[in-house]
C-alpha positions as CSV (number, residue, x, y, z in Angstrom):
1,M,0.0,0.0,0.0
2,R,2.9,2.3,0.8
3,A,4.3,1.9,-2.7
4,F,1.0,2.6,-4.2
5,R,0.7,5.9,-2.3
6,L,4.2,6.9,-3.2
7,I,3.6,6.2,-6.9
8,S,0.3,8.1,-6.6
9,F,2.1,11.1,-5.1
10,L,4.7,10.9,-7.9
11,L,2.1,10.7,-10.7
12,F,0.1,13.6,-9.1
13,A,3.3,15.8,-9.1
14,I,4.1,14.8,-12.7
15,F,0.7,15.7,-13.9
16,A,0.8,19.0,-12.0
17,A,4.2,19.7,-13.6
18,I,2.8,19.0,-17.1
19,L,0.0,21.5,-16.4
20,G,2.6,23.9,-15.1
21,V,4.6,23.7,-18.3
22,Q,1.4,24.3,-20.3
23,S,0.4,27.3,-18.1
24,L,3.7,28.9,-19.2
25,Q,2.0,29.4,-22.6
26,L,-0.5,31.8,-21.0
27,T,0.3,35.5,-21.2
28,G,0.3,38.3,-18.8
29,V,-1.6,38.2,-15.6
30,T,-3.7,35.2,-16.6
31,R,-0.6,33.0,-15.9
32,L,-0.4,34.0,-12.2
33,Y,-3.3,32.0,-10.7
34,P,-2.6,28.7,-12.4
35,T,1.1,29.0,-11.7
36,V,0.6,29.7,-8.0
37,L,-1.9,26.9,-7.7
38,I,0.2,24.4,-9.5
39,V,3.3,25.2,-7.5
40,A,1.3,24.8,-4.3
41,V,0.0,21.4,-5.5
42,I,3.5,20.2,-6.4
43,L,5.0,21.4,-3.1
44,G,2.2,19.9,-1.1
45,T,2.4,16.6,-3.0
46,L,6.1,16.3,-2.6
47,G,5.8,17.2,1.1
48,A,3.3,14.5,1.6
49,A,5.5,12.0,-0.3
50,L,8.5,13.0,1.8
51,R,6.5,12.6,5.0
52,E,5.4,9.2,3.8
53,L,9.0,8.2,3.1
54,L,10.3,9.4,6.5
55,S,7.6,7.9,8.7
56,A,7.5,4.4,10.0
57,E,3.7,4.5,10.0
58,P,1.7,5.2,6.9
59,A,1.0,9.0,6.8
60,V,-2.2,8.6,4.7
61,L,-5.0,6.7,6.5
62,L,-8.2,6.0,4.7
63,H,-10.9,8.3,5.9
64,P,-14.1,6.4,6.8
65,E,-16.1,8.1,4.1
66,I,-13.5,7.2,1.4
67,A,-13.4,3.6,2.7
68,R,-17.2,3.6,2.4
69,L,-17.1,4.9,-1.1
70,L,-14.7,2.1,-2.1
71,R,-17.1,-0.5,-0.8
72,L,-20.0,0.8,-2.9
73,P,-22.1,-1.8,-4.8
74,G,-21.1,-2.2,-8.5
75,R,-23.5,0.2,-10.1
76,S,-22.9,3.0,-7.6
77,L,-19.1,2.6,-7.9
78,A,-19.4,2.6,-11.7
79,R,-21.4,5.9,-11.4
80,L,-18.7,7.4,-9.2
81,L,-15.9,6.3,-11.5
82,A,-17.8,7.7,-14.5
83,F,-18.3,11.0,-12.7
84,M,-14.5,11.2,-12.0
85,A,-13.6,10.2,-15.6
86,L,-16.0,12.8,-17.0
87,W,-14.3,15.6,-15.1
88,L,-10.8,14.2,-16.0
89,A,-11.9,14.4,-19.7
90,Y,-13.3,17.9,-19.3
91,P,-10.0,19.7,-20.2
92,S,-9.8,17.8,-23.5
93,L,-13.4,18.5,-24.3
94,L,-12.7,22.2,-23.6
95,V,-10.1,22.3,-26.4
96,G,-12.3,20.6,-28.9
97,A,-15.7,22.1,-28.2
98,G,-15.1,25.4,-26.4
99,F,-16.0,26.5,-23.0
100,I,-19.7,26.9,-23.2
101,V,-20.4,23.5,-24.9
102,A,-17.9,21.6,-22.8
103,T,-19.1,23.1,-19.5
104,T,-22.7,22.5,-20.4
105,V,-22.2,18.9,-21.5
106,T,-19.9,18.0,-18.5
107,L,-22.1,19.7,-15.9
108,S,-25.3,18.1,-17.4
109,A,-23.8,14.7,-17.5
110,S,-22.4,15.1,-13.9
111,L,-25.8,16.1,-12.6
112,L,-27.5,13.2,-14.4
113,L,-24.9,10.8,-12.9
114,L,-25.9,12.2,-9.5
115,R,-29.4,11.0,-10.4
116,L,-31.2,14.3,-11.0
117,R,-34.2,13.2,-13.1
118,R,-35.4,16.4,-14.8
119,I,-33.2,16.1,-17.9
120,G,-34.5,19.3,-19.6
121,L,-34.1,21.4,-16.5
122,V,-30.6,19.9,-15.9
123,I,-29.5,20.8,-19.5
124,A,-31.1,24.3,-19.4
125,G,-29.6,25.1,-16.0
126,S,-26.2,23.9,-17.1
127,A,-26.3,25.9,-20.3
128,V,-27.4,29.1,-18.4
129,F,-24.6,28.6,-15.8
130,A,-22.0,28.0,-18.5
131,V,-23.1,31.1,-20.5
132,C,-23.2,33.3,-17.4
133,L,-19.7,32.1,-16.3
134,A,-18.3,32.7,-19.8
135,V,-19.7,36.2,-19.8
136,L,-18.3,36.8,-16.3
137,F,-14.9,35.6,-17.4
138,A,-14.9,37.7,-20.6
139,T,-16.3,41.0,-19.2
140,L,-15.4,41.2,-15.6
141,F,-12.2,39.1,-15.1
142,Y,-10.8,39.3,-18.7
143,I,-9.9,35.7,-18.5
144,P,-9.8,34.0,-22.0
145,T,-11.6,30.7,-22.2
146,P,-11.2,28.0,-24.9
147,S,-13.3,29.1,-27.9
148,G,-15.8,27.1,-29.8
149,F,-18.5,28.3,-32.2
150,L,-20.8,29.4,-29.4
151,D,-18.0,31.2,-27.5
152,D,-17.1,33.1,-30.7
153,A,-20.7,34.1,-31.3
154,M,-21.0,35.3,-27.7
155,T,-17.8,37.3,-27.9
156,R,-19.1,39.0,-31.1
157,L,-22.4,39.8,-29.3
158,I,-20.7,41.3,-26.3
159,Y,-18.6,43.4,-28.6
160,V,-21.6,44.7,-30.5
161,L,-23.5,45.4,-27.3
162,S,-20.5,47.2,-25.8
163,R,-20.2,49.5,-28.8
164,T,-23.8,50.7,-28.6
């Protein structure tokens, strides 16, 4: 189990470092937040790994809630794993589909995996949330988001509205 935890720490640090290298492509002030966050993740992960290496007892004990999740029946565990896989795939979907579409699809699928039954309301709510978040990022925070066809249309609309 200790080897598994050390390998997990190492992989986590490697993936964070990959994200860190990719964040260097960002320009200006948009680079600050991801860089600070990624450095904190890497330092925390390496610190936890070092603590694990130096301790005689395992440093990471399974919290009772996590242990309960790992003992879920097959279908519930499958839903949990699908939920996790969905959010791990989200960054790739962002690149291909753009922020609005990727966020709407991922959030809708997540809510449906959590067994919310009203499909139309889930999709509409997710779409409104994604559009509001995209407008907030574009107009208030000036944070660029990955662009798809809906994102480009929204940017043109904001530009037209701001000129009038």
